[in-house]
FIBATI-864434 format. One record per residue: residue number from 1; residue in three letters; z, y, x of N, C-alpha, C in turn. Coordinates in steps of 0.2 Angstrom, whole numbers, always signed. Layout:
FIBATI-864434
   k   r   n_w   n_v   n_u  ca_w  ca_v  ca_u   c_w   c_v   c_u
 NUM ALA     Z     Y     X     Z     Y     X     Z     Y     X
...
This chain:
FIBATI-864434
   k   r   n_w   n_v   n_u  ca_w  ca_v  ca_u   c_w   c_v   c_u
   1 MET  +302  +143  -343  +301  +136  -341  +308  +134  -337
   2 GLN  +310  +128  -339  +316  +126  -336  +315  +119  -333
   3 PHE  +318  +118  -327  +317  +111  -323  +324  +110  -320
   4 ASP  +325  +103  -318  +331  +102  -315  +331  +104  -308
   5 TYR  +325  +103  -304  +324  +106  -298  +318  +110  -297
   6 ILE  +318  +115  -293  +312  +119  -291  +311  +119  -284
   7 ILE  +305  +116  -282  +304  +116  -275  +298  +121  -273
   8 ILE  +300  +125  -268  +295  +130  -265  +292  +127  -259
   9 GLY  +286  +126  -260  +282  +124  -254  +280  +116  -254
  10 ALA  +274  +115  -255  +272  +108  -255  +269  +105  -249
  11 GLY  +273  +106  -243  +272  +104  -237  +275   +97  -235
  12 SER  +276   +97  -228  +279   +90  -226  +286   +89  -229
  13 ALA  +290   +94  -230  +296   +92  -233  +296   +92  -241
  14 GLY  +292   +97  -244  +292   +98  -251  +289   +92  -255
  15 ASN  +284   +89  -252  +281   +84  -255  +285   +77  -255
  16 VAL  +289   +77  -250  +293   +71  -249  +299   +72  -255
  17 LEU  +302   +77  -255  +307   +79  -260  +304   +78  -267
  18 ALA  +298   +81  -269  +296   +80  -275  +294   +73  -277
  19 THR  +292   +69  -272  +290   +62  -274  +297   +58  -275
  20 ARG  +302   +59  -271  +308   +55  -271  +312   +57  -277
  21 LEU  +312   +64  -279  +316   +66  -285  +313   +63  -291
  22 THR  +307   +63  -292  +304   +61  -298  +303   +54  -299
  23 GLU  +306   +50  -294  +307   +43  -295  +311   +41  -301
  24 ASP  +316   +46  -302  +320   +46  -308  +317   +49  -314
  25 PRO  +315   +45  -319  +311   +48  -324  +314   +53  -328
  26 ASN  +321   +54  -328  +325   +59  -331  +326   +65  -328
  27 THR  +323   +65  -322  +323   +71  -318  +317   +75  -318
  28 THR  +317   +82  -319  +311   +86  -320  +311   +90  -314
  29 VAL  +305   +91  -311  +304   +95  -305  +298   +99  -305
  30 LEU  +298  +105  -303  +293  +110  -303  +291  +111  -295
  31 LEU  +285  +110  -293  +283  +110  -286  +278  +116  -286
  32 LEU  +280  +121  -282  +276  +128  -281  +273  +128  -274
  33 GLU  +266  +129  -274  +262  +129  -268  +258  +135  -268
  34 ALA  +259  +140  -263  +255  +146  -262  +247  +145  -261
  35 GLY  +246  +139  -258  +239  +137  -256  +236  +133  -262
  36 GLY  +230  +131  -261  +226  +127  -266  +227  +119  -265
  37 PRO  +223  +115  -269  +223  +108  -268  +221  +106  -261
  38 ASP  +222  +100  -259  +219   +97  -253  +213   +94  -255
  39 TYR  +207   +97  -255  +201   +95  -257  +199   +89  -253
  40 ARG  +198   +83  -256  +197   +77  -253  +190   +76  -250
  41 PHE  +186   +80  -253  +179   +80  -250  +177   +85  -245
  42 ASP  +182   +89  -243  +181   +94  -238  +183   +91  -231
  43 PHE  +178   +90  -227  +178   +86  -221  +183   +90  -216
  44 ARG  +184   +97  -217  +188  +100  -212  +195   +98  -212
  45 THR  +198   +96  -218  +205   +94  -218  +205   +86  -218
  46 GLN  +200   +82  -219  +200   +75  -220  +198   +71  -213
  47 MET  +193   +74  -210  +190   +71  -204  +195   +73  -198
  48 PRO  +198   +68  -195  +202   +69  -189  +199   +73  -183
  49 ALA  +193   +71  -182  +189   +74  -176  +187   +82  -178
  50 ALA  +188   +84  -184  +187   +91  -186  +193   +95  -186
  51 LEU  +198   +93  -182  +205   +96  -183  +204  +104  -182
  52 ALA  +200  +106  -178  +200  +113  -176  +197  +117  -182
  53 TYR  +193  +114  -187  +190  +118  -192  +195  +121  -197
  54 PRO  +200  +118  -199  +205  +121  -204  +209  +126  -201
  55 LEU  +209  +127  -195  +213  +132  -192  +209  +139  -192
  56 GLN  +202  +138  -193  +198  +144  -193  +198  +147  -201
  57 GLY  +199  +153  -201  +199  +156  -208  +206  +156  -211
  58 LYS  +207  +157  -217  +213  +158  -221  +213  +153  -227
  59 ARG  +209  +149  -228  +209  +145  -234  +215  +140  -233
  60 TYR  +215  +137  -227  +221  +132  -226  +226  +134  -221
  61 ASN  +225  +140  -219  +230  +142  -213  +232  +150  -215
  62 TRP  +239  +150  -215  +241  +157  -215  +239  +162  -210
  63 ALA  +238  +159  -204  +235  +163  -198  +240  +168  -196
  64 TYR  +246  +167  -196  +251  +172  -194  +250  +174  -186
  65 GLU  +252  +180  -185  +252  +183  -178  +259  +185  -176
  66 THR  +261  +184  -170  +268  +186  -168  +268  +194  -167
  67 GLU  +274  +197  -167  +274  +204  -164  +272  +203  -156
  68 PRO  +271  +209  -153  +269  +209  -146  +275  +206  -142
  69 GLU  +273  +201  -138  +278  +197  -134  +279  +201  -128
  70 PRO  +285  +203  -126  +287  +207  -120  +286  +203  -114
  71 TYR  +287  +197  -114  +287  +193  -108  +280  +189  -107
  72 MET  +275  +191  -111  +269  +189  -111  +263  +195  -111
  73 ASN  +265  +200  -107  +261  +206  -107  +259  +209  -114
  74 ASN  +264  +208  -118  +264  +211  -125  +258  +208  -129
  75 ARG  +256  +202  -127  +251  +199  -132  +254  +197  -138
  76 ARG  +249  +197  -143  +251  +194  -150  +248  +187  -150
  77 MET  +253  +182  -151  +251  +175  -151  +249  +173  -158
  78 GLU  +244  +169  -159  +243  +166  -165  +248  +160  -167
  79 CYS  +249  +160  -173  +254  +155  -176  +252  +152  -182
  80 GLY  +248  +147  -182  +245  +144  -188  +250  +140  -192
  81 ARG  +250  +141  -198  +254  +137  -203  +250  +135  -209
  82 GLY  +251  +129  -211  +247  +126  -216  +248  +129  -223
  83 LYS  +242  +130  -227  +242  +133  -234  +238  +128  -238
  84 GLY  +242  +125  -243  +239  +120  -247  +243  +114  -248
  85 LEU  +241  +110  -253  +245  +104  -254  +245  +100  -247
  86 GLY  +251   +99  -245  +251   +95  -238  +254  +100  -233
  87 GLY  +254  +106  -234  +257  +111  -229  +253  +111  -222
  88 SER  +258  +111  -217  +255  +110  -210  +253  +103  -209
  89 SER  +254   +98  -213  +252   +92  -211  +244   +91  -214
  90 LEU  +242   +97  -217  +235   +97  -219  +231  +100  -213
  91 ILE  +234  +103  -208  +230  +106  -203  +232  +104  -196
  92 ASN  +237  +100  -195  +240   +99  -188  +236   +94  -184
  93 GLY  +239   +93  -178  +235   +88  -174  +236   +81  -175
  94 MET  +240   +79  -180  +241   +72  -182  +244   +68  -177
  95 CYS  +248   +71  -172  +252   +67  -168  +258   +65  -171
  96 TYR  +260   +58  -170  +266   +56  -173  +271   +54  -168
  97 ILE  +275   +59  -167  +280   +58  -162  +287   +60  -165
  98 ARG  +292   +55  -164  +299   +56  -167  +303   +60  -162
  99 GLY  +309   +63  -165  +313   +66  -161  +316   +61  -155
 100 ASN  +318   +64  -150  +321   +60  -144  +328   +58  -146
 101 ALA  +329   +51  -145  +336   +48  -147  +342   +52  -144
 102 MET  +341   +54  -138  +347   +58  -135  +348   +64  -139
 103 ASP  +343   +68  -141  +344   +74  -145  +348   +72  -152
 104 LEU  +346   +67  -155  +349   +65  -161  +356   +63  -160
 105 ASP  +357   +59  -155  +364   +57  -153  +369   +63  -152
 106 ASN  +366   +68  -149  +370   +74  -147  +371   +78  -154
 107 TRP  +366   +78  -158  +368   +81  -165  +374   +78  -168
 108 ALA  +374   +71  -168  +379   +67  -171  +386   +68  -168
 109 LYS  +386   +71  -163  +393   +73  -160  +396   +79  -163
 110 GLU  +392   +83  -167  +394   +89  -170  +398   +88  -177
 111 PRO  +403   +91  -179  +406   +90  -185  +401   +91  -191
 112 GLY  +402   +86  -195  +397   +86  -201  +390   +83  -200
 113 LEU  +389   +81  -194  +382   +78  -192  +383   +71  -190
 114 GLU  +389   +68  -191  +390   +61  -189  +385   +56  -190
 115 HIS  +381   +57  -196  +377   +52  -198  +370   +53  -196
 116 TRP  +369   +58  -191  +362   +59  -188  +360   +56  -182
 117 SER  +364   +51  -180  +362   +48  -173  +356   +44  -174
 118 TYR  +353   +42  -168  +346   +39  -168  +347   +33  -172
 119 LEU  +352   +29  -172  +352   +22  -175  +353   +24  -183
 120 ASP  +356   +29  -185  +357   +31  -192  +350   +33  -195
 121 CYS  +346   +36  -190  +339   +39  -193  +334   +34  -192
 122 LEU  +335   +29  -188  +329   +24  -187  +327   +20  -193
 123 PRO  +331   +18  -198  +329   +15  -204  +325   +19  -208
 124 TYR  +326   +26  -208  +322   +30  -212  +315   +32  -209
 125 TYR  +315   +32  -202  +309   +32  -198  +304   +26  -200
 126 ARG  +307   +20  -200  +303   +14  -202  +301   +14  -209
 127 LYS  +306   +17  -214  +304   +17  -221  +298   +21  -222
 128 ALA  +297   +27  -218  +292   +32  -220  +285   +30  -218
 129 GLU  +284   +25  -213  +278   +23  -210  +275   +16  -212
 130 THR  +268   +16  -212  +265   +10  -212  +261   +10  -205
 131 ARG  +263    +6  -200  +259    +6  -194  +253    +0  -194
 132 ASP  +248    +2  -192  +242    -2  -193  +242    -9  -189
 133 ILE  +246    -9  -184  +247   -16  -181  +253   -20  -183
 134 GLY  +256   -17  -188  +262   -21  -191  +268   -18  -189
 135 PRO  +274   -20  -193  +280   -18  -192  +284   -22  -186
 136 ASN  +289   -18  -183  +293   -22  -178  +300   -18  -179
 137 ASP  +304   -19  -174  +311   -16  -174  +311    -9  -175
 138 TYR  +306    -5  -173  +305    +2  -172  +300    +5  -177
 139 HIS  +296    +1  -180  +291    +3  -185  +291    +0  -191
 140 GLY  +289    +3  -196  +288    +1  -203  +281    -2  -205
 141 GLY  +281    -6  -210  +275    -9  -212  +273    -7  -219
 142 ASP  +277    -4  -223  +275    -3  -230  +277    +4  -233
 143 GLY  +277    +9  -228  +279   +16  -230  +273   +20  -232
 144 PRO  +274   +26  -234  +269   +31  -237  +265   +34  -232
 145 VAL  +267   +34  -226  +263   +38  -221  +259   +33  -216
 146 SER  +253   +33  -216  +249   +29  -212  +249   +31  -205
 147 VAL  +251   +26  -200  +251   +28  -193  +246   +23  -189
 148 THR  +242   +26  -185  +237   +22  -182  +239   +22  -174
 149 THR  +237   +17  -171  +238   +16  -164  +232   +16  -160
 150 PRO  +232   +19  -154  +225   +19  -150  +223   +12  -149
 151 LYS  +216   +11  -149  +213    +5  -148  +209    +4  -142
 152 PRO  +207    -2  -140  +203    -2  -134  +197    +2  -135
 153 GLY  +194    +4  -129  +188    +9  -129  +190   +16  -130
 154 ASN  +197   +17  -128  +199   +24  -128  +195   +28  -123
 155 ASN  +195   +35  -124  +192   +39  -119  +194   +39  -112
 156 PRO  +190   +38  -107  +193   +37  -101  +197   +43   -98
 157 LEU  +196   +49  -101  +201   +55   -99  +208   +53  -101
 158 PHE  +209   +50  -106  +216   +49  -108  +219   +43  -104
 159 GLU  +215   +38  -103  +217   +33   -98  +219   +35   -91
 160 ALA  +215   +40   -89  +216   +43   -82  +222   +47   -82
 161 MET  +224   +51   -87  +230   +55   -88  +236   +50   -87
 162 VAL  +236   +44   -91  +241   +40   -91  +242   +37   -84
 163 GLU  +236   +35   -81  +236   +32   -74  +239   +37   -69
 164 ALA  +237   +43   -70  +239   +48   -65  +247   +49   -65
 165 GLY  +250   +48   -71  +257   +49   -72  +260   +43   -68
 166 VAL  +258   +37   -69  +260   +31   -66  +260   +32   -58
 167 GLN  +254   +34   -56  +253   +35   -48  +258   +41   -46
 168 ALA  +260   +45   -50  +265   +50   -48  +272   +48   -48
 169 GLY  +273   +42   -50  +280   +39   -50  +283   +39   -57
 170 TYR  +280   +41   -62  +283   +40   -69  +282   +33   -72
 171 PRO  +286   +31   -77  +285   +25   -80  +279   +25   -85
 172 ARG  +276   +19   -86  +271   +19   -92  +275   +16   -98
 173 THR  +273   +18  -103  +276   +16  -110  +271   +14  -115
 174 ASP  +271    +9  -118  +266    +7  -123  +267   +10  -130
 175 ASP  +273   +13  -131  +275   +15  -137  +280   +21  -137
 176 LEU  +277   +27  -138  +282   +33  -137  +287   +34  -143
 177 ASN  +286   +30  -148  +291   +30  -153  +295   +23  -153
 178 GLY  +295   +20  -148  +298   +13  -147  +304   +13  -143
 179 TYR  +306    +7  -140  +312    +6  -136  +312   +11  -130
 180 GLN  +306   +12  -127  +306   +17  -121  +301   +23  -122
 181 GLN  +304   +28  -124  +300   +34  -125  +298   +38  -119
 182 GLU  +303   +37  -114  +301   +41  -107  +295   +38  -104
 183 GLY  +291   +42  -101  +285   +39   -98  +278   +42  -101
 184 PHE  +273   +39   -98  +266   +41  -100  +263   +35  -104
 185 GLY  +260   +37  -110  +257   +32  -114  +253   +34  -119
 186 PRO  +250   +30  -123  +246   +32  -129  +250   +35  -135
 187 MET  +247   +39  -139  +250   +42  -144  +248   +40  -151
 188 ASP  +253   +38  -155  +251   +37  -162  +249   +43  -166
 189 ARG  +245   +41  -171  +243   +47  -175  +243   +46  -183
 190 THR  +244   +51  -187  +245   +50  -194  +238   +50  -197
 191 VAL  +234   +44  -196  +228   +43  -199  +227   +37  -203
 192 THR  +224   +37  -208  +224   +31  -213  +219   +26  -209
 193 PRO  +219   +19  -212  +215   +14  -209  +208   +16  -210
 194 GLN  +206   +20  -215  +199   +22  -217  +197   +28  -213
 195 GLY  +201   +31  -208  +199   +36  -204  +200   +43  -207
 196 ARG  +205   +44  -211  +206   +50  -214  +213   +53  -212
 197 ARG  +214   +59  -213  +220   +62  -211  +225   +60  -216
 198 ALA  +231   +58  -214  +237   +56  -218  +242   +61  -219
 199 SER  +240   +66  -223  +245   +72  -224  +250   +69  -229
 200 THR  +255   +73  -230  +260   +71  -235  +258   +72  -242
 201 ALA  +252   +76  -243  +249   +75  -250  +246   +69  -251
 202 ARG  +243   +66  -246  +240   +59  -247  +246   +54  -247
 203 GLY  +250   +54  -243  +255   +49  -242  +260   +49  -247
 204 TYR  +263   +55  -249  +269   +55  -254  +266   +57  -261
 205 LEU  +263   +63  -261  +262   +66  -267  +257   +62  -272
 206 ASP  +252   +59  -269  +248   +54  -272  +252   +49  -277
 207 GLN  +258   +47  -274  +262   +43  -278  +264   +46  -285
 208 ALA  +265   +53  -284  +269   +56  -290  +265   +60  -294
 209 ARG  +259   +62  -293  +255   +66  -296  +254   +65  -304
 210 GLY  +254   +59  -306  +253   +57  -313  +260   +56  -316
 211 ARG  +265   +58  -313  +272   +57  -317  +273   +63  -321
 212 PRO  +275   +62  -328  +276   +67  -333  +281   +72  -331
 213 ASN  +286   +70  -327  +292   +74  -325  +291   +78  -319
 214 LEU  +284   +78  -316  +282   +82  -310  +277   +87  -313
 215 THR  +279   +94  -312  +274   +99  -313  +272  +102  -306
 216 ILE  +265  +103  -305  +263  +106  -299  +259  +112  -300
 217 ARG  +261  +117  -297  +257  +124  -298  +255  +126  -291
 218 THR  +248  +126  -290  +245  +128  -284  +243  +136  -285
 219 HIS  +241  +139  -279  +240  +146  -279  +246  +150  -282
 220 ALA  +252  +147  -281  +258  +150  -284  +262  +153  -278
 221 LEU  +262  +160  -277  +265  +163  -272  +272  +165  -274
 222 THR  +277  +162  -271  +284  +164  -273  +285  +171  -270
 223 ASP  +288  +175  -275  +290  +182  -274  +297  +182  -271
 224 HIS  +302  +179  -275  +309  +178  -273  +313  +173  -277
 225 ILE  +318  +171  -275  +323  +167  -278  +328  +171  -282
 226 ILE  +329  +168  -288  +334  +172  -293  +341  +169  -292
 227 PHE  +345  +174  -291  +352  +172  -290  +357  +174  -295
 228 ALA  +362  +170  -297  +367  +172  -301  +373  +172  -297
 229 GLY  +376  +177  -295  +381  +178  -290  +378  +175  -283
 230 LYS  +380  +170  -280  +377  +167  -274  +374  +160  -275
 231 ARG  +373  +159  -282  +370  +152  -283  +363  +154  -285
 232 ALA  +358  +150  -282  +351  +150  -284  +350  +147  -290
 233 VAL  +347  +150  -295  +346  +148  -302  +339  +148  -304
 234 GLY  +334  +151  -300  +327  +151  -303  +323  +154  -297
 235 VAL  +316  +155  -299  +311  +157  -295  +306  +162  -299
 236 GLU  +304  +167  -296  +298  +171  -298  +293  +170  -294
 237 TRP  +287  +170  -296  +281  +169  -292  +275  +172  -295
 238 LEU  +270  +173  -291  +263  +176  -294  +258  +170  -294
 239 GLU  +255  +169  -299  +250  +163  -299  +243  +166  -300
 240 GLY  +239  +163  -295  +232  +165  -295  +231  +173  -294
 241 GLU  +227  +176  -297  +225  +183  -297  +230  +187  -301
 242 SER  +234  +184  -305  +239  +188  -310  +244  +192  -306
 243 THR  +245  +198  -309  +250  +203  -306  +256  +202  -310
 244 ILE  +256  +198  -315  +262  +197  -319  +266  +191  -317
 245 PRO  +272  +192  -315  +276  +186  -312  +277  +181  -317
 246 SER  +277  +175  -315  +280  +169  -319  +287  +167  -316
 247 LYS  +290  +164  -321  +297  +163  -320  +299  +156  -322
 248 ALA  +304  +153  -318  +307  +146  -320  +314  +146  -318
 249 THR  +318  +143  -322  +325  +142  -320  +326  +135  -318
 250 ALA  +331  +134  -314  +333  +127  -311  +340  +125  -314
 251 ASN  +341  +119  -317  +347  +117  -319  +352  +115  -314
 252 LYS  +349  +112  -308  +352  +110  -303  +352  +113  -296
 253 GLU  +346  +113  -294  +345  +116  -287  +338  +119  -286
 254 VAL  +337  +125  -282  +331  +127  -279  +331  +125  -272
 255 LEU  +325  +121  -270  +324  +119  -264  +319  +122  -260
 256 LEU  +321  +126  -255  +316  +130  -251  +313  +126  -245
 257 CYS  +307  +125  -246  +303  +121  -241  +297  +124  -239
 258 ALA  +297  +131  -238  +291  +134  -236  +289  +135  -229
 259 GLY  +293  +132  -225  +292  +132  -217  +296  +137  -214
 260 ALA  +295  +136  -207  +299  +140  -202  +298  +148  -203
 261 ILE  +293  +150  -205  +291  +157  -206  +292  +159  -213
 262 ALA  +289  +156  -218  +289  +158  -225  +296  +157  -228
 263 SER  +300  +152  -226  +306  +151  -229  +311  +157  -228
 264 PRO  +312  +160  -222  +316  +166  -221  +313  +172  -224
 265 GLN  +306  +172  -224  +303  +178  -228  +306  +178  -235
 266 ILE  +305  +172  -238  +307  +172  -245  +315  +173  -246
 267 LEU  +319  +171  -242  +326  +172  -242  +327  +180  -241
 268 GLN  +324  +183  -237  +325  +190  -236  +323  +194  -242
 269 ARG  +317  +192  -245  +315  +195  -251  +320  +194  -257
 270 SER  +323  +189  -256  +328  +187  -262  +335  +190  -260
 271 GLY  +336  +194  -255  +342  +197  -254  +347  +193  -249
 272 VAL  +344  +188  -245  +348  +184  -241  +346  +186  -234
 273 GLY  +350  +189  -230  +348  +191  -223  +352  +197  -220
 274 ASN  +349  +200  -215  +353  +206  -212  +353  +212  -217
 275 PRO  +359  +214  -219  +359  +220  -224  +355  +226  -221
 276 GLU  +355  +227  -215  +352  +233  -212  +345  +233  -214
 277 LEU  +342  +227  -212  +334  +226  -214  +333  +226  -221
 278 LEU  +337  +223  -225  +336  +223  -232  +336  +230  -236
 279 ARG  +341  +234  -233  +341  +240  -236  +335  +245  -235
 280 GLN  +332  +243  -229  +326  +247  -227  +321  +246  -232
 281 PHE  +321  +241  -236  +316  +239  -241  +318  +239  -248
 282 ASP  +324  +242  -249  +327  +243  -255  +328  +236  -259
 283 ILE  +330  +231  -255  +332  +224  -257  +339  +224  -258
 284 PRO  +342  +223  -264  +349  +222  -265  +351  +216  -261
 285 VAL  +357  +217  -258  +360  +211  -254  +364  +206  -258
 286 VAL  +361  +200  -258  +365  +195  -261  +370  +191  -256
 287 HIS  +368  +190  -250  +372  +187  -245  +370  +190  -238
 288 ASP  +376  +192  -235  +375  +195  -228  +375  +189  -223
 289 LEU  +368  +188  -221  +367  +183  -216  +362  +185  -211
 290 PRO  +364  +188  -205  +360  +192  -201  +355  +187  -197
 291 GLY  +357  +180  -196  +352  +176  -193  +346  +174  -196
 292 VAL  +345  +176  -203  +339  +174  -206  +333  +178  -204
 293 GLY  +328  +175  -202  +322  +178  -199  +322  +180  -192
 294 GLU  +327  +177  -188  +328  +178  -181  +328  +172  -177
 295 ASN  +328  +172  -171  +329  +167  -166  +324  +161  -167
 296 LEU  +318  +163  -169  +312  +157  -169  +310  +156  -162
 297 GLN  +310  +149  -160  +307  +147  -154  +302  +142  -155
 298 ASP  +296  +143  -152  +290  +138  -153  +288  +137  -146
 299 HIS  +284  +131  -145  +281  +129  -139  +275  +133  -138
 300 LEU  +273  +133  -131  +266  +136  -130  +261  +131  -129
 301 GLU  +255  +133  -130  +249  +129  -128  +245  +132  -122
 302 MET  +245  +128  -117  +242  +130  -111  +235  +126  -109
 303 TYR  +231  +130  -106  +224  +126  -104  +223  +126   -97
 304 LEU  +222  +120   -94  +220  +119   -87  +213  +116   -87
 305 GLN  +208  +120   -84  +201  +118   -84  +199  +114   -78
 306 TYR  +196  +108   -79  +193  +104   -74  +186  +102   -75
 307 GLU  +183  +101   -70  +176   +98   -71  +175   +91   -71
 308 CYS  +172   +88   -76  +172   +81   -76  +166   +78   -71
 309 LYS  +167   +73   -68  +162   +70   -63  +157   +66   -67
 310 GLU  +159   +64   -73  +155   +60   -77  +155   +63   -84
 311 PRO  +150   +62   -88  +149   +64   -95  +154   +61  -100
 312 VAL  +160   +62   -99  +165   +58  -103  +169   +63  -108
 313 SER  +168   +69  -108  +172   +74  -112  +169   +74  -119
 314 LEU  +172   +78  -124  +170   +78  -131  +165   +84  -131
 315 TYR  +162   +86  -126  +157   +92  -126  +152   +90  -131
 316 PRO  +148   +85  -131  +143   +83  -135  +144   +84  -142
 317 ALA  +151   +82  -144  +152   +83  -151  +153   +90  -154
 318 LEU  +153   +95  -149  +153  +102  -152  +146  +105  -152
 319 GLN  +141  +101  -150  +134  +104  -151  +132  +103  -158
 320 TRP  +129  +109  -161  +128  +109  -168  +123  +103  -170
 321 TRP  +118  +101  -165  +113   +96  -167  +116   +89  -167
 322 ASN  +122   +88  -164  +125   +82  -165  +130   +81  -171
 323 GLN  +132   +87  -173  +137   +87  -178  +135   +84  -185
 324 PRO  +129   +85  -188  +127   +81  -194  +128   +74  -193
 325 LYS  +125   +71  -187  +125   +64  -186  +133   +61  -186
 326 ILE  +137   +65  -182  +144   +63  -182  +147   +63  -189
 327 GLY  +146   +68  -193  +149   +68  -199  +146   +63  -204
 328 ALA  +140   +61  -203  +137   +56  -207  +140   +49  -205
 329 GLU  +141   +48  -199  +144   +42  -197  +151   +41  -199
 330 TRP  +155   +47  -199  +162   +46  -201  +162   +45  -208
 331 ALA  +158   +48  -212  +158   +47  -219  +156   +39  -221
 332 VAL  +152   +36  -217  +150   +29  -219  +154   +24  -215
 333 ARG  +156   +26  -209  +160   +21  -205  +166   +24  -202
 334 ARG  +171   +26  -206  +177   +31  -204  +181   +27  -199
 335 HIS  +182   +21  -200  +187   +17  -196  +185   +17  -189
 336 ARG  +178   +18  -188  +176   +18  -181  +177   +25  -177
 337 HIS  +178   +30  -182  +178   +36  -179  +185   +39  -177
 338 ARG  +190   +34  -178  +196   +36  -176  +196   +37  -168
 339 ARG  +192   +34  -165  +191   +35  -157  +190   +42  -155
 340 GLN  +187   +46  -160  +185   +53  -158  +190   +58  -159
 341 GLN  +196   +56  -161  +202   +61  -161  +204   +64  -154
 342 PRO  +204   +70  -154  +206   +73  -147  +212   +71  -144
 343 VAL  +218   +71  -148  +224   +70  -145  +226   +62  -145
 344 ARG  +226   +59  -139  +227   +52  -138  +232   +50  -134
 345 SER  +235   +54  -129  +240   +52  -125  +245   +57  -124
 346 GLY  +251   +55  -122  +257   +59  -122  +262   +57  -116
 347 ARG  +267   +61  -115  +272   +59  -110  +278   +63  -111
 348 PHE  +284   +59  -110  +290   +62  -110  +293   +61  -103
 349 TYR  +296   +66  -100  +300   +65   -94  +306   +69   -94
 350 PRO  +311   +67   -90  +317   +71   -90  +317   +76   -85
 351 GLN  +321   +81   -86  +322   +87   -82  +329   +89   -81
 352 PRO  +331   +93   -76  +338   +94   -75  +341   +97   -82
 353 ARG  +348   +97   -82  +352   +99   -88  +350   +96   -94
 354 ARG  +348   +90   -94  +347   +85  -100  +342   +88  -104
 355 VAL  +337   +92  -101  +331   +94  -105  +326   +88  -105
 356 ARG  +323   +87  -111  +318   +82  -111  +311   +85  -113
 357 LEU  +306   +85  -108  +300   +88  -109  +295   +84  -112
 358 ALA  +291   +86  -117  +286   +82  -121  +280   +86  -120
 359 GLU  +274   +82  -118  +268   +85  -118  +263   +80  -121
 360 HIS  +257   +83  -122  +251   +79  -125  +245   +81  -122
 361 SER  +240   +77  -121  +234   +79  -118  +228   +80  -124
 362 VAL  +225   +85  -123  +219   +87  -128  +213   +89  -123
 363 PRO  +209   +84  -122  +203   +86  -117  +198   +90  -121
 364 LEU  +199   +96  -123  +194  +100  -126  +189  +103  -121
 365 PRO  +182  +102  -123  +177  +105  -119  +177  +112  -118
 366 ALA  +176  +115  -112  +176  +122  -111  +169  +124  -109
 367 GLY  +165  +119  -108  +158  +120  -105  +154  +113  -105
 368 GLY  +148  +113  -102  +145  +107  -102  +148  +102   -97
 369 ASP  +146   +95   -98  +149   +90   -93  +145   +91   -86
């Protein structure tokens, strides 16, 4: 098989690339995804309030674990990554938060990154989204990703969190992606007007599925990238239960979009990485690049438990006798169930040495109200 481009990984990056590249009918693209389709009738990936369910098991989640962390009492930390069309946008918390403008402007000071300033990126942020309350100078109105804003009737816990920040002396902001990001305020979410998760499979790939110049292979686990010298020219993968590798060549480029963990794994299996590590596994060295597979940094999720004075938490939604009713109401009146999404407020505030901290509130129940 021969294509102009081969994309490894149908996630948040791969689906965008596949959709954009195949807008040219003369360009052929092969999109490889190790997971399965994004089953539209599976509430676990489609119902925003059910966001904890796809993280359970390994149908939609690679469920990685870290090595023992020496500064965390040698604990192994869970590290979920999405598996299936949509990638991690199929299982994430649906928070829609852009990069901080100061970070982007600092990038633009580096040689070769001059066009990565906030003002350079803003048109593309706007182009990507359709905001439910309409476009403005900071938001788009006809993009592929549906973005919803919190509506009146928000959970009082979120409103209390924002008000607590204001009482502590921090500013209030009505739009964490707008003119003033710093402060406490409501958080936009990638949810459709019909109350479904707006993954990149729904937002981008749905536009391209029927194009004759796009070939999608699911359950296709990439083994390695084929190199001619130091140029990537193809991919070998295992499809389904087969033990016989499939192979395709790329006339132009191989685009590696398998995520922060799987991408360096694939590079290492292909001979790109630290030579000492590669030789331990008898992998021929294509390119000596020790940084591959190292230096990963990720944020922590921490839990603080408080007792509610009133029955205002999401605890009733976790009771099994309430779940069928909630699911049925979502199926019939999805737009009303956007209110049940756990992540609703966030905050950005400055720290010394130009660090900008970002947090969000998830009032998950740990017991009865």
